[in-house]
C-alpha positions in Angstrom: 9.3 28.2 47.2 5.9 29.7 47.2 2.6 28.2 48.8 1.1 27.7 45.4 4.1 25.7 44.3 4.1 23.6 47.5 0.3 22.5 46.6 -0.1 19.0 45.5 -2.0 18.4 42.0 -4.2 15.4 42.5 -3.7 12.9 39.5 -6.4 11.6 37.5 -6.6 8.3 38.8 -9.1 7.5 35.8 -6.3 7.0 33.3 -4.3 4.4 35.1 -7.4 2.6 36.3 -6.3 -0.6 34.7 -3.1 -0.7 36.3 -5.0 0.4 39.9 -7.5 -2.8 39.2 -4.6 -5.4 38.0 -2.5 -4.4 41.3 -5.7 -5.0 43.7 -6.5 -8.0 41.5 -2.9 -9.3 42.1 -3.1 -8.6 45.6 -6.5 -10.4 46.2 -5.7 -13.4 44.1 -2.1 -13.4 46.7 -4.2 -13.3 49.5 -7.0 -15.6 48.3 -4.5 -18.6 47.1 -3.1 -18.9 51.1 -6.5 -20.3 51.8 -7.1 -22.7 49.0 -6.3 -26.2 49.4 -7.3 -27.7 46.2 -4.1 -29.0 44.3 -5.2 -27.7 41.2 -5.8 -24.2 42.5 -8.8 -24.1 40.4 -10.2 -20.6 42.1 -6.8 -19.3 42.0 -6.5 -19.8 38.0 -10.4 -18.3 37.8 -9.3 -15.3 39.5 -6.4 -14.5 37.5 -8.2 -15.2 34.0 -10.8 -12.9 35.6 -8.5 -10.3 36.6 -6.9 -10.0 33.1 -10.4 -10.1 31.8 -11.5 -7.3 34.0 -8.5 -5.2 33.1 -9.3 -5.3 29.5 -12.6 -4.4 30.0 -11.3 -1.3 31.9 -8.5 -0.3 29.6 -11.8 -0.2 26.5 -14.0 1.4 29.0 -11.8 4.4 29.7 -10.0 4.6 26.4 -10.4 8.0 24.9 -8.8 8.2 22.0 -6.8 10.8 23.4 -3.1 11.5 24.8 -3.6 11.9 28.5 -1.0 12.5 31.1 -1.2 12.2 35.2 1.0 11.6 37.7 3.0 14.7 36.8 3.2 13.7 33.4 5.3 10.2 34.5 2.3 8.0 32.6 0.6 8.5 29.6 -2.6 7.3 28.0 -3.1 7.1 24.5 -4.2 4.2 21.5 -1.0 3.0 21.3 -1.0 2.1 25.1 -4.5 0.7 25.0 -4.0 -1.4 22.0 -1.0 -2.7 23.1 -1.9 -3.7 26.8 -5.2 -5.4 24.8 -2.6 -7.4 23.3 -0.9 -8.1 26.2 -4.2 -9.5 28.3 -4.7 -11.6 25.2 -1.4 -13.1 25.2 -1.4 -13.7 28.8 -4.8 -15.5 28.8 -3.6 -17.6 26.2 -0.3 -18.6 28.0 -2.4 -19.5 31.3 -5.2 -21.5 29.0 -2.5 -23.7 27.4 -0.3 -24.0 30.1 -3.1 -25.2 33.0 -2.6 -29.0 31.8 1.2 -28.9 31.9 1.2 -26.8 35.2 -0.8 -29.3 36.9 1.2 -32.3 36.0 4.0 -30.4 37.5 4.4 -30.4 41.5 6.2 -27.6 41.7 4.6 -24.9 39.4 1.2 -25.7 40.1 0.7 -23.4 42.8 -0.3 -20.0 43.7 2.8 -18.3 42.8 2.7 -18.8 39.0 -0.4 -17.0 38.8 0.3 -14.3 40.9 3.9 -13.7 39.6 2.1 -13.9 36.0 0.2 -10.9 37.3 2.7 -9.0 38.7 4.4 -9.6 35.4 1.9 -8.1 33.6 1.4 -5.2 35.5 4.8 -4.3 35.1 4.4 -4.5 31.0 1.3 -2.2 31.9 3.5 0.4 33.3 6.3 -0.1 30.6 3.8 0.3 28.1 2.3 3.9 29.4 5.4 5.3 30.8 6.8 8.7 29.7 9.5 9.3 32.2 12.4 7.7 32.8 11.7 6.5 36.6 8.1 5.0 35.4 10.1 3.2 32.6 12.7 1.7 35.4 9.9 0.7 37.9 7.9 -1.3 34.8 10.7 -3.0 33.7 12.2 -3.9 37.1 8.5 -5.0 38.1 8.5 -7.6 35.2 12.0 -8.6 35.3 12.0 -9.5 39.3 8.9 -11.7 38.2 10.4 -13.7 35.4 13.5 -14.5 37.5 11.2 -16.0 40.1 9.2 -17.6 37.5 12.2 -19.3 35.8 13.2 -20.5 39.4 9.7 -22.0 40.1 10.4 -25.4 39.9 13.4 -25.4 42.0 14.2 -29.1 41.9 15.3 -28.4 38.4 18.9 -27.7 37.9 18.7 -26.5 34.1 15.8 -23.6 35.6 17.7 -23.0 38.5 20.8 -22.1 36.5 18.8 -20.3 33.7 17.2 -18.1 36.4 20.7 -17.0 37.7 21.9 -16.2 34.3 18.9 -14.4 33.9 19.2 -12.7 37.1 23.1 -11.8 36.5 22.6 -10.6 33.3 19.4 -8.8 33.8 20.9 -6.9 37.1 24.0 -5.9 34.7 21.3 -4.6 31.7 19.7 -2.5 34.4 22.8 -1.2 35.5 23.5 0.0 31.8 20.0 1.0 31.5 20.0 3.4 34.9 23.8 4.8 33.8 22.1 5.5 30.5 19.3 8.0 31.8 21.6 9.5 34.5 23.7 10.7 31.9 20.7 11.6 29.6 19.4 13.3 32.9 23.0 15.3 33.2 23.0 16.2 29.4 19.3 17.8 29.2 18.5 18.3 33.0 15.0 16.3 32.7 13.8 12.6 33.0 10.3 13.2 31.6 10.6 11.7 27.8 8.3 14.6 26.4 10.2 17.5 28.1 13.5 15.8 26.9 12.3 16.2 23.3 11.2 19.5 23.8 14.6 20.6 25.3 16.9 18.3 22.3 14.5 20.6 19.9 15.3 23.7 21.5 19.0 23.1 21.4 19.9 22.4 24.8 21.7 20.1 26.0 25.8 18.6 26.0 25.7 16.8 23.1 28.9 14.3 23.9 27.3 13.3 27.3 23.9 12.7 25.9 25.9 10.8 23.0 27.2 8.4 25.8 24.3 8.1 27.5 22.9 6.9 24.6 24.9 4.4 23.9 24.1 2.8 27.5 20.7 3.3 27.1 20.5 1.3 23.7 22.4 -1.2 25.4 20.1 -1.9 28.4 16.8 -1.6 25.7 18.6 -4.3 23.4 19.0 -6.6 26.4 15.4 -6.5 27.2 14.7 -7.3 23.3 17.2 -10.0 23.1 19.0 -8.9 20.4 22.7 -9.3 19.4 25.2 -8.9 21.0 22.7 -8.9 24.3 21.6 -12.1 23.4 23.3 -14.5 25.7 20.4 -15.2 28.0 17.7 -15.8 25.7 19.1 -19.7 24.7 19.4 -20.8 28.2 16.5 -18.8 29.6 14.3 -20.3 26.6 15.7 -24.1 27.1 16.1 -23.9 31.2 12.4 -22.6 32.2 9.6 -24.6 32.2 7.9 -24.7 29.0 4.6 -22.7 30.6 7.3 -20.0 31.5 9.2 -20.0 28.3 6.0 -19.4 26.7 5.1 -16.2 29.1 8.8 -14.7 28.0 8.3 -15.5 24.4 5.2 -13.6 24.1 3.8 -10.6 26.0 7.0 -9.0 27.1 7.9 -8.3 23.4 5.3 -5.9 23.4 6.4 -3.9 26.1 9.8 -3.9 24.9 8.3 -2.2 21.5 6.2 0.5 23.0 9.7 1.0 25.4 11.5 1.6 22.2 8.7 3.9 20.8 8.6 6.1 24.0 12.1 6.3 24.1 13.6 6.5 21.2 11.3 8.3 18.9 9.1 10.3 21.4 12.0 11.3 23.4 15.2 11.1 21.5 14.0 11.5 17.9 16.6 14.6 17.4 19.4 12.1 18.0 17.8 9.6 15.4 20.8 9.7 13.3 22.7 8.3 16.1 20.4 5.6 17.1 18.9 4.3 14.2 22.9 3.7 13.2 23.2 1.6 16.2 19.7 -0.1 15.4 20.8 -1.0 11.8 24.2 -2.7 13.6 22.2 -4.5 15.9 19.2 -5.5 13.7 21.9 -7.1 11.0 24.1 -8.9 13.9 20.8 -10.6 15.4 19.3 -11.7 11.8 22.6 -13.2 11.2 23.1 -15.0 14.6 20.3 -16.0 14.9 19.4 -17.7 11.8 22.7 -19.6 11.3 22.8 -20.4 15.1 19.3 -21.7 14.8 20.0 -24.3 12.4 22.7 -26.3 14.5 20.1 -26.8 17.7 18.5 -30.0 17.8 16.3 -28.6 21.0 13.0 -27.1 19.6 13.0 -24.2 22.6 16.8 -23.3 21.6 15.9 -23.3 18.3 13.1 -20.7 18.8 14.8 -19.1 20.8 17.6 -18.4 18.4 14.4 -17.8 15.9 13.2 -15.1 18.4 16.7 -13.0 18.0 16.8 -13.0 14.0 13.0 -11.8 14.3 13.7 -9.0 16.8 16.3 -8.2 14.3 13.8 -7.9 11.9 11.6 -5.8 13.8 14.4 -3.7 14.5 14.7 -3.2 10.6 11.4 -0.9 10.7 12.4 1.2 13.5 15.8 1.8 12.1 14.6 3.5 8.8 11.9 5.8 10.4 14.0 9.2 9.6 16.2 9.5 6.9 18.5 12.4 6.4 16.0 14.6 8.9 13.1 13.5 6.7 10.3 12.4 8.7 7.7 11.2 5.9 8.8 7.5 6.1 8.1 7.7 9.8 4.6 6.1 10.5 4.9 3.6 7.4 8.1 2.4 9.1 7.3 2.1 12.9 3.8 0.8 11.9 5.7 -2.1 10.4 7.4 -2.8 13.0 4.6 -3.0 15.5 2.3 -5.1 12.8 5.5 -7.2 12.9 5.7 -7.5 16.7 2.4 -8.3 17.2 2.2 -11.0 14.6 4.9 -12.6 16.0 3.5 -13.0 19.4 0.5 -14.2 17.9 2.8 -16.8 16.0 5.0 -17.6 19.5 1.5 -18.2 21.2 0.6 -21.3 18.7 4.3 -22.7 18.6 4.7 -22.9 22.2 1.2 -23.9 22.7 1.9 -26.9 20.4 4.7 -28.0 22.4 3.0 -27.7 25.7 0.1 -29.6 24.1 2.6 -33.1 23.0 4.5 -32.4 27.3 2.9 -34.7 29.5 3.9 -35.8 33.3 7.7 -36.7 33.2 8.5 -35.5 29.8 8.9 -32.5 28.2 8.4 -32.3 24.1 11.5 -29.9 23.9 13.4 -31.8 21.0 12.6 -31.4 17.4 12.7 -35.3 17.5 9.8 -35.4 19.7 7.7 -34.0 16.8 8.3 -37.1 14.7 5.1 -38.6 13.0 2.7 -36.0 14.4 0.5 -35.7 11.7 -0.4 -39.7 12.4 -0.8 -38.5 15.9 -3.4 -36.1 15.3 -3.2 -34.0 12.0 -5.0 -30.9 13.2 -2.1 -30.1 15.8 0.2 -30.5 13.1 -1.8 -28.3 11.0 -1.4 -26.1 13.4 2.3 -26.2 13.8 2.8 -26.6 10.0 1.3 -22.7 10.0 3.3 -21.2 12.6 6.7 -22.6 11.0 5.5 -21.4 7.6 4.2 -17.7 8.9 7.7 -17.6 10.6 9.3 -18.6 8.0 7.4 -15.8 6.1 6.1 -18.5 3.5 2.6 -16.8 1.8 -0.2 -16.4 2.4 0.4 -16.4 6.2 0.6 -13.5 8.9 4.5 -14.0 8.9 4.7 -13.1 4.8 3.2 -9.9 5.0 4.9 -8.9 8.1 8.3 -9.4 6.9 6.6 -7.5 3.5 5.6 -4.6 5.2 9.1 -4.2 6.8 10.8 -4.4 3.7 9.0 -2.0 1.7 9.2 0.1 4.5 13.4 -0.4 4.2 13.3 -0.3 0.4 11.6 2.9 0.5 14.0 4.5 2.8 16.6 3.8 0.6 18.2 1.0 2.3 18.0 -1.1 -0.4 21.4 -3.5 1.0 19.9 -3.8 4.1 16.4 -5.4 2.6 18.4 -7.8 0.7 20.5 -8.7 3.9 17.3 -9.3 5.2 15.6 -11.7 2.5 18.9 -13.6 2.6 18.7 -14.3 6.5 15.0 -15.2 5.8 15.8 -17.7 3.3 18.5 -19.1 5.8 15.7 -19.1 8.7 13.6 -21.2 6.2 15.7 -24.2 6.8 15.0 -25.0 10.4 11.7 -23.8 10.0 10.9 -26.5 7.2 12.9 -29.3 9.1 10.1 -29.2 11.8 7.2 -29.6 9.0 9.5 -32.2 7.7 9.7 -34.3 10.9 5.9 -33.4 11.8 4.9 -35.4 8.0 7.6 -37.7 6.6 9.3 -39.4 10.0 7.7 -41.7 11.7 5.8 -41.2 15.3 8.7 -42.0 18.4 5.4 -42.9 20.4 1.5 -43.2 19.9 0.8 -41.6 23.3 -2.4 -39.8 22.3 -2.5 -36.0 22.6 -5.0 -34.8 25.5 -5.7 -31.4 25.6 -9.0 -29.6 27.3 -12.2 -28.3 24.7 -10.9 -24.7 25.5 -7.4 -25.0 24.9 -8.4 -26.9 21.6 -10.6 -24.3 20.7 -8.4 -21.7 21.3 -5.4 -23.4 19.9 -7.6 -23.5 16.7 -8.5 -20.0 16.8 -4.8 -18.9 17.1 -3.6 -21.1 14.0 -6.9 -19.6 12.0 -5.7 -16.2 13.1 -2.3 -16.7 11.6 -4.0 -17.8 8.5 -6.4 -15.0 8.1 -4.7 -12.3 8.9 -2.3 -13.3 6.5 -4.8 -13.1 3.9 -6.5 -10.1 5.1 -4.0 -7.8 6.5 -5.5 -4.2 6.6 -7.6 -4.1 9.5 -4.7 -4.9 12.1 -2.4 -2.8 10.1 -4.6 0.2 9.8 -5.0 -0.5 13.9 -1.5 -0.3 14.4 -1.0 3.1 11.9 -3.5 4.7 13.7 -2.7 4.2 17.3 1.0 5.0 16.7 -0.4 8.5 14.5 -2.0 9.2 17.6 0.9 8.5 20.2 4.0 10.1 18.0 4.0 13.7 18.5 6.9 16.4 17.4 
């Protein structure tokens, strides 16, 4: 090895400045919380929100609109990363706002660990979104996963929460093993772990095709677990149900954005040459997820379990766009299909925040409002919160003119444009099945007698944010072009062949 080869290349830290800031703030919050005596942890809460706002400012300030690499091409900054990170910040900020009263009423959760773990989970998502190397992907996934395992089990006195955390940990470890094994086989087939270099070698005809195919199967299994699609969905209902509702809200929102980024980075930027193979797998995962998710949700009486199966079906719907981007080697449909999937996952996260936020509003000390019957007569108790929940249910069902309708429509038109008419018809059928259990919640809120007359209390900031969340779901459904163009532009900047 020559002296030139041994020289250390100083990484461009500016590209990763948002992650560095988030790590520093997470450590600061961890240390400051040791000296906080206030039971409400107000200082910890405020610092956590400032950390998220600061990261958003840093991300915007350092965004160049160009694709930039650092840390020996292990970390990438581009428009897609900036947009998804910004959406992650907004999601986590809303989660903490919505969860504030819920957490304070439960002593086991009202600790600094809840906020510190939220920041480390957010850091994990940021690393996942900007990963351009298999090792970086794995580091981000494990940082997020380990934080979530601990958050689910924060209420140590709750048997369902402890059980859910254990199931999540065991199945998550198995999925991580599958993911690592797939990465190792792809490395053995191509001789590189760098995603951009992987694409270059496959375009050049290098690599062992048989080993690559086996590695791709294991890799897809690990990614499918992180997305929570059938048949790797077993953890979703139990974790959603058993975890404290504040943690369920966290799991149901921001991590979906990071998982989408991983799909784009690995499958599109790295393995587009093998698109025929992984698209076939995605179609199977998509159809199974829509079928199992929608039919299983009908039988649920617990709204958290219902929304868990709903999440499975929605992730299946999102995969439709990813599965129809390349047709017989033709990449003309690629940006239309993938931007539709990106729009779908962003709007689904926005809708999930509003739905679980309403569940948190109805919860109080000693009472979890997690049964559908708990929403009985909500219109008589508070007509505005009932209207917000109705908008969320209509959006998830794909009823015009809410954002969920346009999200489903954009994915379906991409599927039809790619020539998969049967797949579009199957998706429409499963969406009709799903409309039943969403409309059942609306029926309970507006036509059933109230189960109790306990007033619904919320701070002014939560009222404003809930209202903004509900109006966003309605207004983006009427004027979707701005967000759709933003998704398309960011992907055009980030995907290169």
